[in-house]
N, CA, C, O and CB atoms as a CASP TS submission, in Angstrom:
PFRMAT TS
TARGET T0000
AUTHOR 0000-0000-0000
METHOD Language model
MODEL 1
PARENT N/A
ATOM      1  N   MET     1     114.612 102.257 102.221  1.00  0.00           N
ATOM      2  CA  MET     1     115.127 103.480 102.786  1.00  0.00           C
ATOM      3  C   MET     1     115.190 104.543 101.688  1.00  0.00           C
ATOM      4  O   MET     1     115.906 104.373 100.701  1.00  0.00           O
ATOM      5  CB  MET     1     116.519 103.250 103.427  1.00  0.00           C
ATOM      6  N   ARG     2     114.485 105.576 101.848  1.00  0.00           N
ATOM      7  CA  ARG     2     114.504 106.689 100.904  1.00  0.00           C
ATOM      8  C   ARG     2     115.611 107.663 101.290  1.00  0.00           C
ATOM      9  O   ARG     2     115.901 107.871 102.468  1.00  0.00           O
ATOM     10  CB  ARG     2     113.129 107.408 100.866  1.00  0.00           C
ATOM     11  N   THR     3     116.211 108.244 100.280  1.00  0.00           N
ATOM     12  CA  THR     3     117.270 109.210 100.505  1.00  0.00           C
ATOM     13  C   THR     3     116.988 110.436  99.669  1.00  0.00           C
ATOM     14  O   THR     3     116.492 110.333  98.548  1.00  0.00           O
ATOM     15  CB  THR     3     118.655 108.618 100.168  1.00  0.00           C
ATOM     16  N   GLN     4     117.304 111.594 100.215  1.00  0.00           N
ATOM     17  CA  GLN     4     117.133 112.830  99.457  1.00  0.00           C
ATOM     18  C   GLN     4     118.483 113.491  99.241  1.00  0.00           C
ATOM     19  O   GLN     4     119.307 113.580 100.151  1.00  0.00           O
ATOM     20  CB  GLN     4     116.168 113.792 100.181  1.00  0.00           C
ATOM     21  N   PHE     5     118.689 113.949  98.020  1.00  0.00           N
ATOM     22  CA  PHE     5     119.878 114.693  97.649  1.00  0.00           C
ATOM     23  C   PHE     5     119.399 116.009  97.051  1.00  0.00           C
ATOM     24  O   PHE     5     118.699 116.013  96.038  1.00  0.00           O
ATOM     25  CB  PHE     5     120.786 113.887  96.641  1.00  0.00           C
ATOM     26  N   ASN     6     119.766 117.113  97.664  1.00  0.00           N
ATOM     27  CA  ASN     6     119.336 118.437  97.201  1.00  0.00           C
ATOM     28  C   ASN     6     117.823 118.502  96.995  1.00  0.00           C
ATOM     29  O   ASN     6     117.345 119.119  96.044  1.00  0.00           O
ATOM     30  CB  ASN     6     120.051 118.797  95.898  1.00  0.00           C
ATOM     31  N   GLY     7     117.079 117.862  97.891  1.00  0.00           N
ATOM     32  CA  GLY     7     115.620 117.897  97.829  1.00  0.00           C
ATOM     33  C   GLY     7     115.008 116.931  96.830  1.00  0.00           C
ATOM     34  O   GLY     7     113.790 116.934  96.648  1.00  0.00           O
ATOM     35  N   ILE     8     115.820 116.100  96.175  1.00  0.00           N
ATOM     36  CA  ILE     8     115.311 115.142  95.195  1.00  0.00           C
ATOM     37  C   ILE     8     115.352 113.753  95.822  1.00  0.00           C
ATOM     38  O   ILE     8     116.403 113.295  96.271  1.00  0.00           O
ATOM     39  CB  ILE     8     116.142 115.186  93.865  1.00  0.00           C
ATOM     40  N   ARG     9     114.208 113.093  95.847  1.00  0.00           N
ATOM     41  CA  ARG     9     114.092 111.783  96.482  1.00  0.00           C
ATOM     42  C   ARG     9     114.610 110.693  95.551  1.00  0.00           C
ATOM     43  O   ARG     9     114.185 110.586  94.401  1.00  0.00           O
ATOM     44  CB  ARG     9     112.632 111.498  96.876  1.00  0.00           C
ATOM     45  N   ILE    10     115.528 109.892  96.064  1.00  0.00           N
ATOM     46  CA  ILE    10     116.091 108.757  95.346  1.00  0.00           C
ATOM     47  C   ILE    10     115.735 107.502  96.125  1.00  0.00           C
ATOM     48  O   ILE    10     115.912 107.454  97.342  1.00  0.00           O
ATOM     49  CB  ILE    10     117.643 108.897  95.165  1.00  0.00           C
ATOM     50  N   GLU    11     115.234 106.490  95.433  1.00  0.00           N
ATOM     51  CA  GLU    11     114.837 105.240  96.074  1.00  0.00           C
ATOM     52  C   GLU    11     115.817 104.136  95.701  1.00  0.00           C
ATOM     53  O   GLU    11     116.282 104.090  94.562  1.00  0.00           O
ATOM     54  CB  GLU    11     113.397 104.848  95.670  1.00  0.00           C
ATOM     55  N   PRO    12     116.139 103.253  96.629  1.00  0.00           N
ATOM     56  CA  PRO    12     116.988 102.111  96.291  1.00  0.00           C
ATOM     57  C   PRO    12     116.338 101.283  95.181  1.00  0.00           C
ATOM     58  O   PRO    12     115.118 101.118  95.153  1.00  0.00           O
ATOM     59  CB  PRO    12     117.246 101.233  97.542  1.00  0.00           C
ATOM     60  N   GLY    13     117.146 100.776  94.284  1.00  0.00           N
ATOM     61  CA  GLY    13     116.628  99.940  93.210  1.00  0.00           C
ATOM     62  C   GLY    13     116.271 100.686  91.945  1.00  0.00           C
ATOM     63  O   GLY    13     115.971 100.063  90.926  1.00  0.00           O
ATOM     64  N   MET    14     116.297 102.004  91.986  1.00  0.00           N
ATOM     65  CA  MET    14     116.046 102.760  90.754  1.00  0.00           C
ATOM     66  C   MET    14     117.130 102.399  89.749  1.00  0.00           C
ATOM     67  O   MET    14     118.315 102.368  90.081  1.00  0.00           O
ATOM     68  CB  MET    14     116.019 104.310  91.022  1.00  0.00           C
ATOM     69  N   SER    15     116.717 102.128  88.528  1.00  0.00           N
ATOM     70  CA  SER    15     117.695 101.794  87.500  1.00  0.00           C
ATOM     71  C   SER    15     117.191 102.230  86.138  1.00  0.00           C
ATOM     72  O   SER    15     115.989 102.388  85.922  1.00  0.00           O
ATOM     73  CB  SER    15     117.996 100.291  87.502  1.00  0.00           C
ATOM     74  N   VAL    16     118.118 102.420  85.235  1.00  0.00           N
ATOM     75  CA  VAL    16     117.794 102.746  83.856  1.00  0.00           C
ATOM     76  C   VAL    16     118.706 101.924  82.954  1.00  0.00           C
ATOM     77  O   VAL    16     119.782 101.490  83.365  1.00  0.00           O
ATOM     78  CB  VAL    16     117.949 104.281  83.579  1.00  0.00           C
ATOM     79  N   GLU    17     118.261 101.719  81.724  1.00  0.00           N
ATOM     80  CA  GLU    17     119.098 101.083  80.718  1.00  0.00           C
ATOM     81  C   GLU    17     119.396 102.111  79.647  1.00  0.00           C
ATOM     82  O   GLU    17     118.505 102.822  79.182  1.00  0.00           O
ATOM     83  CB  GLU    17     118.411  99.819  80.114  1.00  0.00           C
ATOM     84  N   VAL    18     120.655 102.181  79.263  1.00  0.00           N
ATOM     85  CA  VAL    18     121.099 103.141  78.260  1.00  0.00           C
ATOM     86  C   VAL    18     121.790 102.382  77.142  1.00  0.00           C
ATOM     87  O   VAL    18     122.710 101.600  77.381  1.00  0.00           O
ATOM     88  CB  VAL    18     122.046 104.212  78.878  1.00  0.00           C
ATOM     89  N   VAL    19     121.339 102.620  75.926  1.00  0.00           N
ATOM     90  CA  VAL    19     121.993 102.037  74.761  1.00  0.00           C
ATOM     91  C   VAL    19     122.976 103.062  74.228  1.00  0.00           C
ATOM     92  O   VAL    19     122.616 104.209  73.961  1.00  0.00           O
ATOM     93  CB  VAL    19     120.957 101.616  73.663  1.00  0.00           C
ATOM     94  N   THR    20     124.218 102.636  74.077  1.00  0.00           N
ATOM     95  CA  THR    20     125.255 103.554  73.620  1.00  0.00           C
ATOM     96  C   THR    20     126.047 102.919  72.486  1.00  0.00           C
ATOM     97  O   THR    20     126.185 101.697  72.432  1.00  0.00           O
ATOM     98  CB  THR    20     126.193 103.945  74.782  1.00  0.00           C
ATOM     99  N   LEU    21     126.557 103.725  71.599  1.00  0.00           N
ATOM    100  CA  LEU    21     127.321 103.234  70.466  1.00  0.00           C
ATOM    101  C   LEU    21     128.796 103.024  70.796  1.00  0.00           C
ATOM    102  O   LEU    21     129.509 102.346  70.056  1.00  0.00           O
ATOM    103  CB  LEU    21     127.192 104.188  69.315  1.00  0.00           C
ATOM    104  N   ASN    22     129.251 103.598  71.895  1.00  0.00           N
ATOM    105  CA  ASN    22     130.657 103.405  72.250  1.00  0.00           C
ATOM    106  C   ASN    22     130.777 102.376  73.364  1.00  0.00           C
ATOM    107  O   ASN    22     129.782 101.978  73.971  1.00  0.00           O
ATOM    108  CB  ASN    22     131.302 104.740  72.679  1.00  0.00           C
ATOM    109  N   TYR    23     131.980 101.960  73.618  1.00  0.00           N
ATOM    110  CA  TYR    23     132.215 100.914  74.615  1.00  0.00           C
ATOM    111  C   TYR    23     132.594 101.472  75.976  1.00  0.00           C
ATOM    112  O   TYR    23     132.885 100.713  76.900  1.00  0.00           O
ATOM    113  CB  TYR    23     133.297  99.986  74.139  1.00  0.00           C
ATOM    114  N   GLY    24     132.592 102.775  76.103  1.00  0.00           N
ATOM    115  CA  GLY    24     132.980 103.397  77.362  1.00  0.00           C
ATOM    116  C   GLY    24     131.845 103.440  78.373  1.00  0.00           C
ATOM    117  O   GLY    24     130.702 103.095  78.075  1.00  0.00           O
ATOM    118  N   ASN    25     132.187 103.863  79.546  1.00  0.00           N
ATOM    119  CA  ASN    25     131.235 104.028  80.628  1.00  0.00           C
ATOM    120  C   ASN    25     130.335 105.225  80.309  1.00  0.00           C
ATOM    121  O   ASN    25     130.850 106.323  80.095  1.00  0.00           O
ATOM    122  CB  ASN    25     131.968 104.219  81.993  1.00  0.00           C
ATOM    123  N   PRO    26     129.014 105.052  80.271  1.00  0.00           N
ATOM    124  CA  PRO    26     128.118 106.164  79.930  1.00  0.00           C
ATOM    125  C   PRO    26     128.135 107.300  80.951  1.00  0.00           C
ATOM    126  O   PRO    26     127.688 108.405  80.645  1.00  0.00           O
ATOM    127  CB  PRO    26     126.712 105.652  79.788  1.00  0.00           C
ATOM    128  N   LEU    27     128.643 107.049  82.155  1.00  0.00           N
ATOM    129  CA  LEU    27     128.770 108.126  83.136  1.00  0.00           C
ATOM    130  C   LEU    27     129.961 109.024  82.828  1.00  0.00           C
ATOM    131  O   LEU    27     130.044 110.156  83.306  1.00  0.00           O
ATOM    132  CB  LEU    27     128.906 107.549  84.541  1.00  0.00           C
ATOM    133  N   LEU    28     130.888 108.498  82.014  1.00  0.00           N
ATOM    134  CA  LEU    28     132.101 109.255  81.700  1.00  0.00           C
ATOM    135  C   LEU    28     132.109 109.768  80.271  1.00  0.00           C
ATOM    136  O   LEU    28     133.077 110.394  79.840  1.00  0.00           O
ATOM    137  CB  LEU    28     133.322 108.398  81.935  1.00  0.00           C
ATOM    138  N   THR    29     131.040 109.508  79.536  1.00  0.00           N
ATOM    139  CA  THR    29     130.954 109.895  78.130  1.00  0.00           C
ATOM    140  C   THR    29     129.912 110.989  77.945  1.00  0.00           C
ATOM    141  O   THR    29     128.804 110.882  78.472  1.00  0.00           O
ATOM    142  CB  THR    29     130.614 108.678  77.253  1.00  0.00           C
ATOM    143  N   ASN    30     130.246 112.022  77.215  1.00  0.00           N
ATOM    144  CA  ASN    30     129.308 113.087  76.863  1.00  0.00           C
ATOM    145  C   ASN    30     128.640 113.712  78.093  1.00  0.00           C
ATOM    146  O   ASN    30     127.457 114.053  78.058  1.00  0.00           O
ATOM    147  CB  ASN    30     128.246 112.544  75.924  1.00  0.00           C
ATOM    148  N   GLY    31     129.390 113.855  79.158  1.00  0.00           N
ATOM    149  CA  GLY    31     128.837 114.472  80.362  1.00  0.00           C
ATOM    150  C   GLY    31     127.709 113.678  80.991  1.00  0.00           C
ATOM    151  O   GLY    31     126.881 114.239  81.709  1.00  0.00           O
ATOM    152  N   ALA    32     127.666 112.376  80.731  1.00  0.00           N
ATOM    153  CA  ALA    32     126.640 111.468  81.262  1.00  0.00           C
ATOM    154  C   ALA    32     125.232 111.833  80.795  1.00  0.00           C
ATOM    155  O   ALA    32     124.250 111.460  81.438  1.00  0.00           O
ATOM    156  CB  ALA    32     126.685 111.470  82.779  1.00  0.00           C
ATOM    157  N   GLN    33     125.128 112.552  79.695  1.00  0.00           N
ATOM    158  CA  GLN    33     123.834 113.052  79.236  1.00  0.00           C
ATOM    159  C   GLN    33     122.823 111.938  78.978  1.00  0.00           C
ATOM    160  O   GLN    33     121.636 112.113  79.252  1.00  0.00           O
ATOM    161  CB  GLN    33     124.018 113.862  77.981  1.00  0.00           C
ATOM    162  N   GLU    34     123.272 110.792  78.456  1.00  0.00           N
ATOM    163  CA  GLU    34     122.346 109.685  78.198  1.00  0.00           C
ATOM    164  C   GLU    34     121.733 109.166  79.499  1.00  0.00           C
ATOM    165  O   GLU    34     120.542 108.862  79.555  1.00  0.00           O
ATOM    166  CB  GLU    34     123.069 108.543  77.464  1.00  0.00           C
ATOM    167  N   VAL    35     122.551 109.068  80.534  1.00  0.00           N
ATOM    168  CA  VAL    35     122.072 108.583  81.837  1.00  0.00           C
ATOM    169  C   VAL    35     121.148 109.618  82.477  1.00  0.00           C
ATOM    170  O   VAL    35     120.094 109.267  83.007  1.00  0.00           O
ATOM    171  CB  VAL    35     123.266 108.272  82.781  1.00  0.00           C
ATOM    172  N   ILE    36     121.534 110.865  82.428  1.00  0.00           N
ATOM    173  CA  ILE    36     120.708 111.947  82.979  1.00  0.00           C
ATOM    174  C   ILE    36     119.338 111.962  82.294  1.00  0.00           C
ATOM    175  O   ILE    36     118.307 112.066  82.959  1.00  0.00           O
ATOM    176  CB  ILE    36     121.416 113.323  82.804  1.00  0.00           C
ATOM    177  N   SER    37     119.335 111.858  80.978  1.00  0.00           N
ATOM    178  CA  SER    37     118.076 111.865  80.215  1.00  0.00           C
ATOM    179  C   SER    37     117.211 110.661  80.544  1.00  0.00           C
ATOM    180  O   SER    37     115.989 110.778  80.635  1.00  0.00           O
ATOM    181  CB  SER    37     118.362 111.894  78.716  1.00  0.00           C
ATOM    182  N   ALA    38     117.834 109.508  80.723  1.00  0.00           N
ATOM    183  CA  ALA    38     117.072 108.295  81.043  1.00  0.00           C
ATOM    184  C   ALA    38     116.386 108.413  82.401  1.00  0.00           C
ATOM    185  O   ALA    38     115.218 108.046  82.531  1.00  0.00           O
ATOM    186  CB  ALA    38     117.993 107.067  81.029  1.00  0.00           C
ATOM    187  N   PHE    39     117.084 108.915  83.406  1.00  0.00           N
ATOM    188  CA  PHE    39     116.450 109.105  84.723  1.00  0.00           C
ATOM    189  C   PHE    39     115.331 110.136  84.646  1.00  0.00           C
ATOM    190  O   PHE    39     114.298 109.975  85.295  1.00  0.00           O
ATOM    191  CB  PHE    39     117.495 109.543  85.770  1.00  0.00           C
ATOM    192  N   LYS    40     115.521 111.181  83.868  1.00  0.00           N
ATOM    193  CA  LYS    40     114.478 112.201  83.716  1.00  0.00           C
ATOM    194  C   LYS    40     113.240 111.608  83.039  1.00  0.00           C
ATOM    195  O   LYS    40     112.109 111.855  83.459  1.00  0.00           O
ATOM    196  CB  LYS    40     115.011 113.402  82.898  1.00  0.00           C
ATOM    197  N   ARG    41     113.473 110.826  81.989  1.00  0.00           N
ATOM    198  CA  ARG    41     112.372 110.241  81.231  1.00  0.00           C
ATOM    199  C   ARG    41     111.594 109.199  82.048  1.00  0.00           C
ATOM    200  O   ARG    41     110.364 109.169  82.003  1.00  0.00           O
ATOM    201  CB  ARG    41     112.907 109.604  79.956  1.00  0.00           C
ATOM    202  N   ILE    42     112.299 108.356  82.785  1.00  0.00           N
ATOM    203  CA  ILE    42     111.652 107.251  83.502  1.00  0.00           C
ATOM    204  C   ILE    42     111.095 107.677  84.856  1.00  0.00           C
ATOM    205  O   ILE    42     109.975 107.306  85.206  1.00  0.00           O
ATOM    206  CB  ILE    42     112.637 106.115  83.696  1.00  0.00           C
ATOM    207  N   TYR    43     111.864 108.451  85.622  1.00  0.00           N
ATOM    208  CA  TYR    43     111.460 108.806  86.989  1.00  0.00           C
ATOM    209  C   TYR    43     111.116 110.279  87.173  1.00  0.00           C
ATOM    210  O   TYR    43     110.656 110.678  88.242  1.00  0.00           O
ATOM    211  CB  TYR    43     112.552 108.443  87.942  1.00  0.00           C
ATOM    212  N   ASP    44     111.334 111.084  86.146  1.00  0.00           N
ATOM    213  CA  ASP    44     111.112 112.527  86.213  1.00  0.00           C
ATOM    214  C   ASP    44     111.926 113.172  87.331  1.00  0.00           C
ATOM    215  O   ASP    44     111.430 114.025  88.067  1.00  0.00           O
ATOM    216  CB  ASP    44     109.631 112.822  86.415  1.00  0.00           C
ATOM    217  N   ILE    45     113.202 112.742  87.444  1.00  0.00           N
ATOM    218  CA  ILE    45     114.112 113.360  88.397  1.00  0.00           C
ATOM    219  C   ILE    45     115.382 113.790  87.666  1.00  0.00           C
ATOM    220  O   ILE    45     115.761 113.204  86.652  1.00  0.00           O
ATOM    221  CB  ILE    45     114.445 112.385  89.562  1.00  0.00           C
ATOM    222  N   ASP    46     116.019 114.808  88.192  1.00  0.00           N
ATOM    223  CA  ASP    46     117.246 115.337  87.605  1.00  0.00           C
ATOM    224  C   ASP    46     118.417 114.909  88.480  1.00  0.00           C
ATOM    225  O   ASP    46     118.706 115.541  89.496  1.00  0.00           O
ATOM    226  CB  ASP    46     117.186 116.895  87.466  1.00  0.00           C
ATOM    227  N   ILE    47     119.093 113.825  88.077  1.00  0.00           N
ATOM    228  CA  ILE    47     120.186 113.323  88.904  1.00  0.00           C
ATOM    229  C   ILE    47     121.394 114.249  88.876  1.00  0.00           C
ATOM    230  O   ILE    47     122.230 114.194  89.778  1.00  0.00           O
ATOM    231  CB  ILE    47     120.592 111.936  88.446  1.00  0.00           C
ATOM    232  N   LYS    48     121.499 115.086  87.875  1.00  0.00           N
ATOM    233  CA  LYS    48     122.591 116.061  87.847  1.00  0.00           C
ATOM    234  C   LYS    48     122.369 117.113  88.924  1.00  0.00           C
ATOM    235  O   LYS    48     123.293 117.461  89.659  1.00  0.00           O
ATOM    236  CB  LYS    48     122.701 116.727  86.455  1.00  0.00           C
ATOM    237  N   ARG    49     121.148 117.615  89.016  1.00  0.00           N
ATOM    238  CA  ARG    49     120.815 118.604  90.063  1.00  0.00           C
ATOM    239  C   ARG    49     120.930 117.979  91.457  1.00  0.00           C
ATOM    240  O   ARG    49     121.299 118.649  92.422  1.00  0.00           O
ATOM    241  CB  ARG    49     119.380 119.163  89.848  1.00  0.00           C
ATOM    242  N   ALA    50     120.606 116.687  91.543  1.00  0.00           N
ATOM    243  CA  ALA    50     120.710 115.994  92.825  1.00  0.00           C
ATOM    244  C   ALA    50     122.170 115.792  93.231  1.00  0.00           C
ATOM    245  O   ALA    50     122.474 115.571  94.403  1.00  0.00           O
ATOM    246  CB  ALA    50     119.994 114.643  92.756  1.00  0.00           C
ATOM    247  N   GLY    51     123.064 115.872  92.251  1.00  0.00           N
ATOM    248  CA  GLY    51     124.478 115.722  92.549  1.00  0.00           C
ATOM    249  C   GLY    51     124.934 114.282  92.669  1.00  0.00           C
ATOM    250  O   GLY    51     125.951 114.000  93.303  1.00  0.00           O
ATOM    251  N   ILE    52     124.183 113.364  92.060  1.00  0.00           N
ATOM    252  CA  ILE    52     124.536 111.948  92.187  1.00  0.00           C
ATOM    253  C   ILE    52     124.932 111.322  90.854  1.00  0.00           C
ATOM    254  O   ILE    52     124.923 110.098  90.727  1.00  0.00           O
ATOM    255  CB  ILE    52     123.377 111.179  92.781  1.00  0.00           C
ATOM    256  N   CYS    53     125.267 112.109  89.896  1.00  0.00           N
ATOM    257  CA  CYS    53     125.609 111.605  88.576  1.00  0.00           C
ATOM    258  C   CYS    53     127.095 111.247  88.522  1.00  0.00           C
ATOM    259  O   CYS    53     127.869 111.867  87.793  1.00  0.00           O
ATOM    260  CB  CYS    53     125.259 112.645  87.490  1.00  0.00           C
ATOM    261  N   SER    54     127.475 110.246  89.298  1.00  0.00           N
ATOM    262  CA  SER    54     128.871 109.814  89.323  1.00  0.00           C
ATOM    263  C   SER    54     128.937 108.364  89.767  1.00  0.00           C
ATOM    264  O   SER    54     127.959 107.805  90.264  1.00  0.00           O
ATOM    265  CB  SER    54     129.720 110.712  90.259  1.00  0.00           C
ATOM    266  N   GLN    55     130.097 107.770  89.581  1.00  0.00           N
ATOM    267  CA  GLN    55     130.283 106.377  89.968  1.00  0.00           C
ATOM    268  C   GLN    55     130.287 106.205  91.483  1.00  0.00           C
ATOM    269  O   GLN    55     130.198 105.078  91.970  1.00  0.00           O
ATOM    270  CB  GLN    55     131.575 105.842  89.385  1.00  0.00           C
ATOM    271  N   ALA    56     130.387 107.272  92.219  1.00  0.00           N
ATOM    272  CA  ALA    56     130.316 107.182  93.674  1.00  0.00           C
ATOM    273  C   ALA    56     128.906 106.808  94.127  1.00  0.00           C
ATOM    274  O   ALA    56     128.734 106.212  95.191  1.00  0.00           O
ATOM    275  CB  ALA    56     130.745 108.510  94.314  1.00  0.00           C
ATOM    276  N   TYR    57     127.894 107.157  93.324  1.00  0.00           N
ATOM    277  CA  TYR    57     126.501 106.895  93.676  1.00  0.00           C
ATOM    278  C   TYR    57     125.823 105.877  92.765  1.00  0.00           C
ATOM    279  O   TYR    57     124.867 105.219  93.175  1.00  0.00           O
ATOM    280  CB  TYR    57     125.729 108.175  93.646  1.00  0.00           C
ATOM    281  N   LEU    58     126.306 105.745  91.545  1.00  0.00           N
ATOM    282  CA  LEU    58     125.645 104.883  90.561  1.00  0.00           C
ATOM    283  C   LEU    58     126.562 103.749  90.131  1.00  0.00           C
ATOM    284  O   LEU    58     127.767 103.939  89.964  1.00  0.00           O
ATOM    285  CB  LEU    58     125.208 105.697  89.336  1.00  0.00           C
ATOM    286  N   ASP    59     125.987 102.582  89.957  1.00  0.00           N
ATOM    287  CA  ASP    59     126.730 101.432  89.438  1.00  0.00           C
ATOM    288  C   ASP    59     126.428 101.281  87.954  1.00  0.00           C
ATOM    289  O   ASP    59     125.294 101.474  87.516  1.00  0.00           O
ATOM    290  CB  ASP    59     126.365 100.126  90.214  1.00  0.00           C
ATOM    291  N   VAL    60     127.445 100.938  87.195  1.00  0.00           N
ATOM    292  CA  VAL    60     127.286 100.700  85.770  1.00  0.00           C
ATOM    293  C   VAL    60     127.512  99.223  85.521  1.00  0.00           C
ATOM    294  O   VAL    60     128.515  98.652  85.952  1.00  0.00           O
ATOM    295  CB  VAL    60     128.265 101.575  84.926  1.00  0.00           C
ATOM    296  N   GLU    61     126.571  98.611  84.823  1.00  0.00           N
ATOM    297  CA  GLU    61     126.670  97.195  84.502  1.00  0.00           C
ATOM    298  C   GLU    61     126.495  97.030  83.004  1.00  0.00           C
ATOM    299  O   GLU    61     125.498  97.483  82.440  1.00  0.00           O
ATOM    300  CB  GLU    61     125.615  96.361  85.284  1.00  0.00           C
ATOM    301  N   LYS    62     127.438  96.397  82.366  1.00  0.00           N
ATOM    302  CA  LYS    62     127.346  96.142  80.930  1.00  0.00           C
ATOM    303  C   LYS    62     126.522  94.888  80.697  1.00  0.00           C
ATOM    304  O   LYS    62     126.818  93.828  81.249  1.00  0.00           O
ATOM    305  CB  LYS    62     128.754  95.998  80.297  1.00  0.00           C
ATOM    306  N   LEU    63     125.495  95.012  79.883  1.00  0.00           N
ATOM    307  CA  LEU    63     124.628  93.877  79.568  1.00  0.00           C
ATOM    308  C   LEU    63     124.983  93.344  78.185  1.00  0.00           C
ATOM    309  O   LEU    63     125.383  94.100  77.300  1.00  0.00           O
ATOM    310  CB  LEU    63     123.127  94.284  79.633  1.00  0.00           C
ATOM    311  N   GLY    64     124.836  92.066  78.014  1.00  0.00           N
ATOM    312  CA  GLY    64     125.047  91.470  76.686  1.00  0.00           C
ATOM    313  C   GLY    64     126.387  91.150  76.357  1.00  0.00           C
ATOM    314  O   GLY    64     126.652  90.648  75.265  1.00  0.00           O
TER
END
């Protein structure tokens, strides 16, 4: 099921990995810039413009 937010298509299963030096949630650190940049780099979409750069739309999973 494809979903569009502000004209930006988001597909289920889209994911990115972000390496961070702090132990906090990357969505709550530095304006989520690392996560925004990762989605732009991998999928060429702007999740900030789409309005989905929050825990309401994205799940954060700590690896390792």
